[in-house]
C-alpha positions as CSV (number, residue, x, y, z in Angstrom):
1,M,130.0,139.7,102.3
2,E,133.3,138.1,101.2
3,V,135.3,136.0,103.6
4,K,138.8,135.3,102.5
5,G,139.7,131.7,102.1
6,R,136.3,130.2,103.0
7,A,133.1,130.3,101.1
8,A,133.6,130.2,97.3
9,G,131.5,132.0,94.7
10,F,127.8,132.0,94.3
11,N,125.6,130.4,96.9
12,P,122.2,129.2,95.4
13,P,119.1,129.8,97.5
14,N,118.3,126.9,99.9
15,R,115.1,125.0,100.0
16,F,115.0,124.6,103.8
17,E,112.9,126.5,106.3
18,E,114.9,128.6,108.8
19,L,115.0,127.6,112.4
20,H,115.6,130.2,115.1
21,V,117.8,129.1,118.0
22,G,118.0,131.0,121.2
23,P,120.9,131.2,123.7
24,P,121.9,127.9,125.4
25,P,121.1,127.2,129.0
26,E,123.5,128.9,131.3
27,D,124.2,125.8,133.3
28,L,126.0,124.3,130.2
29,A,128.8,127.0,130.3
30,R,131.2,124.6,132.0
31,Y,131.1,122.2,129.0
32,F,131.7,124.8,126.3
33,E,133.8,127.9,125.8
34,D,132.9,130.2,122.9
35,P,136.3,130.9,121.3
36,D,135.0,133.5,118.9
37,P,132.1,135.5,120.4
38,D,132.7,138.6,118.2
39,R,132.7,136.9,114.8
40,K,130.8,138.8,112.2
41,V,129.4,135.9,110.2
42,L,126.5,134.4,112.2
43,T,125.3,130.8,112.0
44,R,121.8,130.0,110.6
45,Y,119.9,126.9,111.3
46,Y,117.4,125.1,109.1
47,F,114.8,122.4,109.6
48,D,115.9,119.2,107.8
49,H,112.7,117.2,107.2
50,T,114.5,113.9,106.5
51,K,112.4,110.8,106.3
52,S,115.0,108.3,107.6
53,I,117.7,108.8,110.2
54,L,120.2,106.0,109.8
55,A,122.8,106.2,107.0
56,S,124.4,103.0,105.8
57,N,127.8,102.5,104.0
58,D,129.6,99.5,102.6
59,S,133.1,101.0,102.5
60,P,135.8,98.4,103.4
61,D,137.8,101.2,105.1
62,I,135.0,101.9,107.7
63,G,134.4,99.4,110.5
64,F,130.6,100.1,110.9
65,T,127.6,99.9,108.7
66,Y,125.2,102.5,110.2
67,S,125.7,106.0,111.4
68,L,123.4,108.7,112.7
69,N,124.0,112.4,112.1
70,P,121.6,114.7,114.0
71,Y,123.0,117.7,112.0
72,R,124.3,118.4,108.5
73,G,127.1,120.9,108.4
74,C,129.2,121.6,111.5
75,E,129.9,124.8,113.3
76,H,133.2,123.4,114.7
77,G,134.7,124.6,111.4
78,C,137.6,122.2,111.2
79,I,139.4,123.4,108.0
80,Y,140.4,119.8,106.9
81,C,137.0,118.2,107.4
82,Y,136.3,115.5,104.8
83,A,132.6,116.1,105.2
84,R,132.6,119.6,103.8
85,P,131.8,118.6,100.2
86,S,128.6,116.9,101.4
87,H,127.1,120.4,101.8
88,E,127.3,120.9,98.1
89,Y,124.6,118.3,97.6
90,L,122.3,120.7,99.4
91,G,123.1,123.7,97.3
92,F,125.5,125.1,99.8
93,S,129.3,125.6,99.6
94,S,132.1,123.5,101.2
95,G,133.5,126.6,102.7
96,L,131.8,129.1,105.0
97,D,128.4,127.6,104.4
98,F,129.4,124.2,105.8
99,E,130.1,125.9,109.2
100,T,127.4,128.6,109.2
101,R,124.4,126.9,107.5
102,I,123.5,124.0,109.7
103,L,120.6,121.6,108.9
104,V,118.9,120.3,112.0
105,K,117.0,117.0,112.2
106,T,114.5,117.8,114.9
107,D,112.6,114.5,114.3
108,A,115.8,112.4,114.8
109,A,114.7,110.7,118.0
110,R,111.2,109.8,116.6
111,L,112.6,108.5,113.4
112,L,115.2,106.4,115.3
113,E,112.4,104.9,117.5
114,E,110.5,104.0,114.3
115,Q,113.6,102.4,112.9
116,F,114.2,100.3,116.0
117,N,110.6,99.2,116.2
118,A,110.6,98.1,112.5
119,P,110.6,94.3,112.2
120,T,113.3,94.6,109.6
121,W,115.8,96.1,112.0
122,K,118.5,93.7,113.2
123,P,120.3,95.3,116.2
124,E,123.9,96.4,115.6
125,V,126.2,99.1,116.5
126,V,125.3,102.6,115.3
127,V,127.9,105.4,115.2
128,L,127.2,109.0,116.2
129,S,128.3,110.8,114.1
130,G,129.8,109.7,110.8
131,N,129.7,113.0,108.9
132,T,129.5,115.8,111.4
133,D,129.9,116.2,115.2
134,C,126.8,115.2,117.1
135,Y,127.9,117.5,120.0
136,Q,128.5,120.7,117.9
137,P,127.6,124.0,119.7
138,V,123.9,124.0,118.8
139,E,123.3,120.7,120.6
140,R,123.5,122.7,123.8
141,K,120.2,124.2,123.0
142,L,118.4,121.6,120.9
143,T,119.4,118.4,122.8
144,I,118.7,116.3,119.7
145,T,121.7,114.0,120.4
146,R,120.5,113.6,124.0
147,Q,117.0,112.6,122.8
148,C,118.6,110.0,120.5
149,L,120.6,108.6,123.4
150,E,117.4,108.2,125.4
151,V,116.1,106.1,122.5
152,F,119.2,104.0,122.4
153,S,118.9,103.4,126.1
154,R,115.2,102.5,126.0
155,F,115.7,100.0,123.2
156,R,119.2,98.9,124.4
157,N,120.8,99.1,121.0
158,P,124.6,99.6,121.1
159,L,126.3,102.7,119.9
160,A,129.6,104.4,119.5
161,I,130.1,108.2,119.9
162,I,132.9,110.2,118.2
163,T,133.2,113.8,119.2
164,K,135.6,116.7,119.8
165,N,133.3,118.5,122.2
166,A,133.3,118.3,126.0
167,L,129.5,118.7,125.9
168,V,129.3,114.9,125.8
169,R,129.8,115.1,129.6
170,R,126.3,116.6,129.9
171,D,124.9,113.1,129.1
172,I,126.9,111.0,131.5
173,D,123.7,109.9,133.2
174,I,122.4,108.2,130.1
175,L,125.9,106.9,129.1
176,R,126.2,105.2,132.5
177,E,122.9,103.5,131.9
178,L,124.1,102.2,128.6
179,S,127.5,101.1,129.9
180,V,125.8,98.9,132.5
181,F,124.7,96.7,129.6
182,N,127.9,97.1,127.5
183,L,126.1,99.2,125.0
184,V,128.4,102.3,124.5
185,V,131.9,103.5,123.8
186,V,132.9,107.2,123.5
187,V,135.8,108.2,121.4
188,I,137.3,111.7,121.9
189,S,139.2,113.1,118.9
190,V,142.4,114.8,119.9
191,T,144.2,116.2,116.9
192,S,146.8,118.3,118.8
193,L,147.7,119.4,122.3
194,N,148.7,122.8,121.0
195,A,145.8,125.1,121.9
196,D,146.9,127.9,119.6
197,L,147.0,125.5,116.6
198,I,143.6,124.0,117.5
199,R,142.0,127.5,117.7
200,K,143.2,128.2,114.2
201,M,142.5,124.7,112.7
202,E,139.4,123.7,114.6
203,P,138.1,127.1,115.7
204,R,134.9,126.2,117.6
205,T,135.8,122.9,119.1
206,S,136.7,122.2,122.8
207,T,140.3,123.0,123.8
208,P,142.8,120.1,124.1
209,V,142.6,120.5,127.9
210,K,138.8,120.1,127.9
211,R,139.0,117.0,125.7
212,L,141.5,115.4,128.0
213,E,139.4,116.3,131.0
214,T,136.4,114.7,129.2
215,I,138.3,111.4,128.8
216,E,139.1,111.4,132.5
217,T,135.5,112.2,133.5
218,L,134.1,109.5,131.3
219,A,136.6,106.9,132.5
220,R,135.9,107.8,136.1
221,N,132.2,107.2,135.6
222,G,132.8,103.7,134.2
223,I,132.1,104.6,130.6
224,P,134.5,102.9,128.0
225,V,136.5,105.7,126.4
226,G,139.1,105.8,123.6
227,V,141.1,108.5,121.9
228,N,141.1,109.2,118.1
229,V,144.4,110.8,117.0
230,A,142.7,112.0,113.8
231,P,143.3,113.3,111.4
232,L,147.1,113.0,111.6
233,I,148.6,115.8,109.4
234,P,152.1,114.8,108.2
235,G,154.5,117.6,108.9
236,L,152.2,119.3,111.4
237,T,150.7,117.0,114.0
238,D,152.3,113.6,113.5
239,A,155.1,114.4,115.9
240,E,152.5,114.7,118.7
241,I,151.5,111.0,118.6
242,P,153.5,110.0,121.7
243,A,152.4,113.0,123.8
244,I,148.7,112.6,122.9
245,L,148.6,108.9,123.6
246,K,150.5,109.4,126.9
247,E,148.0,112.0,128.1
248,A,145.0,110.1,126.9
249,A,146.1,106.8,128.6
250,A,146.9,108.6,131.8
251,R,143.3,109.8,132.0
252,G,141.7,106.5,131.4
253,A,141.5,105.9,127.6
254,T,141.9,102.2,126.8
255,T,141.7,102.3,123.0
256,A,143.3,104.5,120.4
257,G,142.9,104.9,116.6
258,H,144.2,107.2,113.9
259,T,143.7,108.2,110.3
260,I,145.8,110.3,107.9
261,V,144.2,113.6,106.8
262,R,141.9,113.3,103.8
263,L,141.3,116.4,101.5
264,P,138.7,115.5,98.9
265,F,137.3,117.9,96.3
266,A,137.1,121.6,97.6
267,V,138.7,120.7,100.9
268,K,142.0,120.5,99.2
269,D,141.9,124.1,98.1
270,L,140.5,125.3,101.5
271,F,143.3,123.5,103.3
272,V,146.1,124.8,101.1
273,E,144.9,128.4,101.4
274,W,144.5,128.0,105.2
275,V,148.0,126.5,105.8
276,E,149.7,129.1,103.5
277,R,147.9,131.9,105.4
278,E,148.1,130.6,109.0
279,L,151.4,128.7,108.9
280,P,153.5,130.4,106.1
281,D,156.9,129.3,107.5
282,S,156.0,125.6,107.5
283,A,153.4,125.5,104.7
284,A,155.7,124.0,102.1
285,K,156.9,121.3,104.4
286,I,153.3,120.3,105.4
287,L,152.0,120.2,101.9
288,N,155.0,118.2,100.7
289,R,154.6,115.7,103.5
290,I,150.9,115.2,102.6
291,R,151.8,114.7,99.0
292,S,154.5,112.1,100.1
293,V,151.8,109.9,101.6
294,R,149.4,110.4,98.7
295,D,151.6,109.3,95.8
296,G,152.4,112.9,94.9
297,K,148.9,114.2,95.1
298,M,147.0,116.1,97.9
299,T,144.4,113.4,98.2
300,N,143.7,109.8,97.2
301,S,140.2,108.3,97.4
302,E,141.3,104.7,96.8
303,F,140.0,102.2,99.3
304,G,142.8,100.7,101.4
305,K,144.9,103.9,101.1
306,R,142.6,106.9,101.7
307,M,142.7,106.4,105.5
308,T,146.3,105.4,106.0
309,G,148.3,106.8,103.2
310,E,151.2,105.0,101.5
311,G,155.0,105.2,101.3
312,P,157.8,105.5,103.8
313,I,156.4,108.4,105.8
314,A,153.0,106.7,106.2
315,E,154.7,103.5,107.2
316,A,156.8,105.4,109.8
317,I,153.7,107.0,111.2
318,E,152.0,103.6,111.5
319,R,155.0,102.1,113.3
320,L,155.3,105.0,115.7
321,F,151.6,104.8,116.5
322,E,151.6,101.1,117.2
323,L,154.8,101.3,119.3
324,Q,153.4,104.1,121.4
325,C,150.1,102.3,121.9
326,R,151.9,99.2,123.2
327,H,154.1,101.5,125.5
328,Y,151.0,103.1,127.1
329,G,148.9,100.0,127.3
330,L,146.3,101.0,124.7
331,N,144.4,98.5,122.5
332,R,145.3,95.6,124.7
333,R,141.8,94.2,124.3
334,K,139.3,94.9,121.6
335,L,136.1,96.3,123.0
336,R,133.0,94.4,121.8
337,L,129.6,95.9,122.4
338,T,126.7,93.6,122.6
339,T,123.3,93.3,120.9
340,E,121.9,90.7,123.2
341,H,119.9,93.1,125.3
342,F,118.0,94.7,122.4
343,R,114.3,95.0,122.9
344,R,111.5,96.6,120.9
345,M,109.5,99.2,122.7
346,P,106.3,100.4,121.0
347,R,105.4,104.0,121.6
348,G,103.8,104.4,125.0
349,Q,105.2,101.1,126.4
350,F,107.2,101.3,129.5
351,S,109.5,98.6,131.0
352,L,109.5,97.8,134.7
353,F,113.1,96.6,134.4
């Protein structure tokens, strides 16, 4: 079956065993709305028998060392996602495969427990997720992220969550436990407040309204919450910076961050095809603006520039973002999570406190 503008060419056979996932529990309907129930290309899930669960990086552009991704691939289907090329390492494509062939780490919680119990582990902040969204749709049924949160709470290791999905509200009970010890921050990504654009650009994510409601719910429950205006797409979403920050701050966000869109490898071609198809009247403007912050190219992998861009337009975006953060009282204090409460908990051991 050919799907225009998505999967490209031949897909080699995969080496993973297929996992059958039934319908999600009915009581989770309030957290998730299926925007595309009639789509003809169904998602398949596969067991990922990984032997380790924490990924490390030493990039100077990234403010954390360890991340945990319960899934590989992401059904959210964001057209610009920089993680798409990682699926090619598994014999899949960056296109349709990335959002319809999802690898599931069913042993994630057990592996995390083993990592925390290892004498070599020195407690520090772990980010969920770094490559794909830990609250993508299948999490409703499999609850792998929730199982990992239970491990974080038991060991009292700090973590940060980044997500576009309102499903994170399901786990408020555990997040409250973590926040008591200053062990968690949740960051909700809000790319645009335009619901029609989001449905085209991020087809199976929560709507902008749901994301703002999630910020409000988390803040009301005493859970530190921030907003990630990312990725900013010059010529398309950068004008929404003031509105997004205003809405997020009004609902209780205390921190805000942003990055400029990154289009590595096949993502560049996918994005160009998408913008010319879905936004033909403004495609030339958007692509030219992206090139203007990437030294005439569509992407730049150079450290120090890949997240922020360069040139007058990138500088103007940075100034606008900082000005609006000050105006709405965001980033007044830097949130620092603590490792002082960490404790090792051998399997079968229960704490009275």
